[in-house]
C-alpha positions in Angstrom: 12.6 -202.6 138.1 9.7 -199.4 138.1 9.3 -196.3 138.8 9.8 -195.1 142.2 6.3 -194.1 143.8 6.2 -192.3 148.1 2.2 -193.8 149.3 1.4 -190.9 152.1 -1.0 -192.1 154.5 -0.8 -195.2 155.9 -4.8 -196.7 156.4 -7.2 -198.9 156.0 -7.8 -197.8 151.7 -4.0 -197.9 151.6 -2.9 -201.4 153.2 -6.5 -202.6 151.6 -6.0 -201.3 148.1 -2.4 -199.3 147.2 0.2 -201.7 148.4 -1.8 -204.5 146.7 -1.9 -202.0 143.3 1.7 -201.4 143.5 3.3 -204.7 144.8 1.6 -206.9 142.0 2.4 -203.8 139.8 6.1 -203.8 136.9 5.4 -200.2 136.3 6.5 -198.9 139.8 8.1 -199.8 143.0 6.8 -198.7 146.1 10.2 -197.0 147.8 8.6 -194.8 150.9 5.9 -194.8 152.8 5.2 -191.3 154.9 2.9 -192.1 158.4 2.5 -190.4 161.7 2.5 -194.8 163.2 1.2 -196.4 159.5 4.5 -198.9 158.0 4.8 -201.5 155.2 6.8 -204.5 156.0 10.1 -203.9 154.2 9.1 -200.3 152.7 11.7 -197.2 154.4 9.2 -194.9 156.1 9.4 -191.4 157.3 6.8 -189.6 159.7 7.8 -185.9 158.1 6.9 -185.6 155.0 9.0 -182.8 154.4 12.1 -185.0 155.2 11.2 -187.3 152.7 10.7 -184.8 149.6 14.1 -183.7 150.9 15.7 -187.1 151.2 14.7 -189.0 148.3 14.8 -187.1 145.1 14.8 -190.6 143.4 10.8 -190.5 143.8 9.5 -188.7 141.3 5.9 -189.0 141.7 3.8 -189.4 145.0 0.2 -190.9 146.2 -1.5 -189.1 148.8 -4.1 -191.9 151.2 -4.6 -189.1 153.2 -8.1 -187.2 154.0 -9.3 -184.6 151.8 -8.7 -181.8 154.2 -4.6 -182.0 155.5 -4.1 -183.1 151.3 -4.0 -180.1 149.5 -0.6 -178.7 151.4 0.5 -182.6 151.2 -0.2 -181.6 147.5 1.0 -178.6 146.9 4.5 -179.6 148.6 5.5 -182.2 146.2 4.1 -180.5 143.4 6.6 -177.4 144.5 9.3 -180.3 144.8 8.4 -181.2 141.2 7.4 -184.5 141.6 4.2 -186.0 140.3 0.7 -186.7 142.3 -1.8 -188.8 142.5 -5.1 -187.8 144.9 -7.0 -190.8 146.5 -10.9 -189.8 146.0 -11.8 -187.2 146.9 -8.9 -184.9 145.4 -9.6 -182.4 148.8 -11.5 -180.6 150.4 -13.5 -178.1 148.4 -13.3 -177.1 144.3 -11.1 -174.1 144.7 -8.0 -175.9 146.0 -8.4 -178.6 143.2 -8.2 -176.2 140.8 -5.5 -174.4 142.6 -4.1 -177.5 142.3 -4.4 -178.7 138.6 -2.9 -174.7 137.7 0.0 -175.2 140.3 0.9 -179.0 138.1 0.5 -176.8 134.8 3.0 -174.4 136.0 5.4 -177.1 137.4 4.7 -179.1 134.4 4.0 -182.6 136.1 1.1 -184.5 136.2 -2.5 -184.6 138.5 -4.2 -187.8 139.0 -8.1 -186.8 140.7 -8.9 -190.6 141.2 -12.0 -192.2 140.9 -12.0 -195.5 142.5 -15.6 -196.7 141.5 -15.2 -195.0 138.5 -12.3 -197.6 137.4 -14.7 -200.5 138.3 -15.1 -203.5 135.7 -18.5 -202.9 134.8 -18.3 -198.6 134.3 -16.8 -199.5 130.7 -19.4 -201.2 129.5 -22.1 -200.1 131.0 -21.0 -196.6 129.4 -20.7 -198.0 126.1 -23.9 -199.8 126.2 -26.1 -196.4 127.5 -24.2 -194.5 124.7 -27.2 -194.8 121.9 -30.0 -195.3 124.7 -33.1 -192.9 125.4 -33.1 -192.9 128.7 -36.3 -192.4 130.8 -34.7 -192.5 134.6 -32.1 -192.9 136.6 -31.9 -194.5 140.1 -28.8 -194.4 142.6 -29.3 -196.3 145.5 -26.1 -196.1 147.9 -26.3 -197.4 151.4 -24.0 -198.8 153.7 -23.2 -198.7 157.2 -20.6 -196.7 158.7 -19.8 -198.5 161.5 -18.1 -201.1 159.2 -16.0 -198.7 156.6 -15.2 -196.1 159.1 -14.8 -197.7 162.3 -14.4 -194.9 164.6 -13.0 -192.2 162.5 -15.1 -189.4 163.4 -12.9 -187.1 161.2 -16.1 -188.3 158.7 -18.3 -186.4 160.9 -16.7 -183.5 160.8 -17.2 -180.5 158.5 -14.9 -181.2 155.3 -15.5 -185.0 156.1 -18.4 -184.8 153.6 -19.9 -187.2 155.7 -21.9 -190.1 154.0 -20.8 -187.7 150.7 -17.6 -189.6 150.7 -18.9 -193.0 150.1 -22.1 -191.4 147.8 -19.4 -189.7 145.8 -18.6 -192.8 144.4 -21.7 -193.5 142.8 -20.9 -189.8 141.8 -18.1 -190.6 140.1 -19.9 -193.7 138.2 -23.4 -192.1 136.9 -21.4 -189.6 135.4 -19.5 -191.3 133.5 -21.7 -193.8 132.3 -24.7 -191.3 131.2 -25.0 -189.6 127.8 -25.7 -186.4 129.6 -24.6 -183.8 131.8 -26.0 -183.8 135.2 -28.2 -180.7 137.1 -28.7 -181.3 140.3 -32.2 -179.7 141.2 -33.2 -179.8 145.1 -31.8 -182.1 147.9 -32.6 -183.1 151.7 -29.4 -183.8 154.0 -30.0 -185.6 157.3 -27.3 -184.0 160.0 -27.0 -186.3 163.6 -27.9 -183.6 166.3 -24.2 -183.9 166.8 -22.3 -183.9 163.8 -21.5 -181.1 161.4 -21.9 -183.7 158.2 -24.7 -185.9 156.8 -25.1 -189.4 157.6 -28.1 -189.4 154.4 -29.5 -187.9 151.7 -31.9 -187.9 148.8 -31.4 -186.3 145.5 -33.4 -185.2 142.3 -31.5 -183.9 139.3 -32.9 -182.9 136.0 -33.8 -185.8 133.6 -35.7 -188.2 136.1 -32.7 -188.4 137.7 -32.4 -189.3 141.3 -30.6 -191.0 144.1 -30.6 -191.8 148.1 -27.7 -192.7 150.4 -27.7 -193.5 153.9 -24.6 -194.7 156.4 -27.3 -196.5 158.6 -27.6 -199.5 156.7 -26.5 -202.9 158.3 -27.0 -206.4 156.4 -26.1 -206.2 152.9 -24.9 -203.2 151.4 -26.3 -201.2 149.0 -24.4 -200.2 146.0 -26.5 -200.0 143.2 -27.6 -197.6 140.0 -30.3 -198.6 137.9 -30.9 -196.7 134.0 -34.4 -197.7 132.8 -34.1 -197.1 128.8 -36.6 -197.6 125.8 -34.3 -200.9 125.1 -34.5 -202.0 128.1 -32.8 -201.4 132.2 -28.8 -201.4 133.2 -28.1 -202.6 136.6 -24.6 -201.7 137.8 -24.6 -203.1 141.2 -22.1 -203.9 143.8 -20.5 -200.9 143.3 -19.6 -201.4 139.8 -18.3 -204.9 139.7 -21.1 -206.3 138.3 -23.0 -205.1 134.8 -26.6 -206.1 134.5 -29.1 -205.8 131.2 -32.6 -206.1 131.9 -31.6 -209.3 134.7 -28.8 -210.9 132.2 -25.4 -210.6 134.0 -22.6 -208.9 131.0 -19.0 -209.6 130.8 -16.9 -207.7 132.7 -13.4 -208.5 132.4 -11.4 -209.3 135.4 -8.9 -205.7 136.4 -9.4 -204.7 139.9 -10.5 -200.5 140.6 -6.7 -200.0 142.2 -4.6 -201.7 139.4 -6.6 -199.9 137.2 -6.1 -196.1 138.9 -2.0 -196.9 138.9 -1.6 -198.3 135.0 -3.2 -194.9 134.4 -1.0 -193.0 136.5 1.8 -194.2 135.1 1.0 -193.6 131.5 -0.2 -189.9 132.7 3.4 -189.4 134.0 4.8 -191.1 130.5 2.9 -188.8 128.5 3.3 -185.4 131.2 -0.5 -185.4 131.2 -2.9 -184.6 133.8 -6.3 -186.6 134.6 -9.1 -184.0 136.6 -12.2 -184.6 136.7 -13.8 -182.8 139.2 -17.9 -183.4 138.3 -18.9 -185.4 141.1 -17.1 -183.6 143.4 -19.3 -180.6 142.1 -22.5 -182.3 143.1 -21.5 -183.2 146.2 -20.9 -179.1 146.4 -24.2 -178.7 144.7 -25.8 -181.1 147.2 -24.8 -178.8 150.2 -25.5 -175.6 148.4 -29.4 -176.7 147.1 -30.3 -179.7 150.1 -32.6 -178.9 153.0 -31.3 -179.4 156.3 -33.3 -181.9 158.3 -31.8 -183.1 162.0 -31.8 -186.6 163.0 -31.2 -188.7 166.2 -27.1 -188.0 167.5 -24.6 -190.7 166.2 -22.1 -192.5 168.4 -19.5 -194.8 167.3 
């Protein structure tokens, strides 16, 4: 039997990714869930997080799959109860609250893991290794998808704190901050806000060192989750959300482990070594985009 873990927030991402990764791993036992409505067959379920913490002292690890705005309160309660905490991306609604969680976890002696699932995609580490000693001349993110497909009727993504198109865009930022052998610095951005929404539906960004990016939530048909890096030694492409790595158009071997199995393997390592992993660089670039971004208004959006 693996270490007991509780999954909080049984929505689409939990059902599609977290539950299969946990149940397929010998490291973990899904011992409980907490959700207002969702359940996992055969697993004890709670609707009240405080009640779960009180009733299940045998569960040392909590994985939070809630939207970012309410996540801080749950994480703080879990840490206060001496539980290790794994955070779905983004790790919080603000940088300040994640810094606060880091300090809480350090004071309590528990592990905190701010996960970036796209960074665990199988092409990312091979791309990072190849780029490590290359002279990079430019890089571009093209991250465009259909919000109606991936967030059907989920109005929270367009509410303050929901991040809008940066909800998927932060996945691209998690990859590019991992693979580039230098730190990025945003110079300017343009954010498109639907006239009836509080978060952007599209964004264009320009960083120093000829790094650029485009995010858009209005793309129907084939979806685009690609990063292209030009170097003096050739062109690297990280395609399909980090699942494919090409050099000058030639496919490279990337292995087989999936994103969420890799994340849960890392969480197991962190708990065993009583360590934390909280890299906030992807979130910093989102904050910088909102700080520097020029706001433009576009057509109203309805699901």
